[in-house]
Structure formats: structure tokens, C-alpha cells
Phi, psi and omega in degrees: 000316180297318178296328180292318180295318180294320180293321179289325182288329184266359181287123181289141178273148181291142179272122181255122175260116182288157177292134183298329181287339179276328186281329184292147184289330179076188184294325179294319177295320177297316180297320180295315180293320178297318178299316179297319179297315179294319179297317179296317179300314181294321178295318178295318179300315179294320179297316180295323179296317180292321178295316179298317179298318178296322179294318179296319178298320179296319179294318180295318178297321178295319178296318179296319177297319179295320178295318179297319179294322179294319178295317179296320179293321179294317179296320179295321179292325178289327183278354183294321184278355183275154174252172181290336182283338183285145176281127180267093181240120182296337181272350181291146179293145179275153176278000000 
């Protein structure tokens, strides 16, 4: 039994060389690869546009936060000299 298994395992299989006209992708294969290439290009273009839009939103939000902090700091600096007895009227003249 063992010699039969060894003989079957060592038997070389025939090498089949396929016909070159069968192996080439042809026009359908080219169209499929071209479609995949165009789809990848459009997806990357859209992804970059979305990333850029997110970055701009982040910059605008940072600017708005900085403006709010500056306004709050200015109001706090203006309110430092006031006492509790004074009327806090925005239209009142400043000292």
C-alpha cells in the first residue's frame, strides 16, 4: 500500500500551456478594468473634497471660538472696574 501511495505522489502531472488567445482579457476585460479605474478616481476625488470641506469647517469653528473668547475677555475686562451699586447699562457712557 505504501509503495502505491509514494508512486502516485511522485507522478509528475502534465504541464498544460493554455492558448494565448484564451488567456488575454480582451475588450471586455479592458472595459472592466477601465471602469474600476474611473470609479476609484471618482471616489478618491470625492473623498478629498469631503476632507477639505471638513477642514474648512474646523477652521471656521476655531475662528468663531476665538472671537467668542475675545469678546468674553473684553467684557470681563470692562466689568472689572464696576461695583455692584452701578447700573450695568450698555448704552450708558463709559468712564
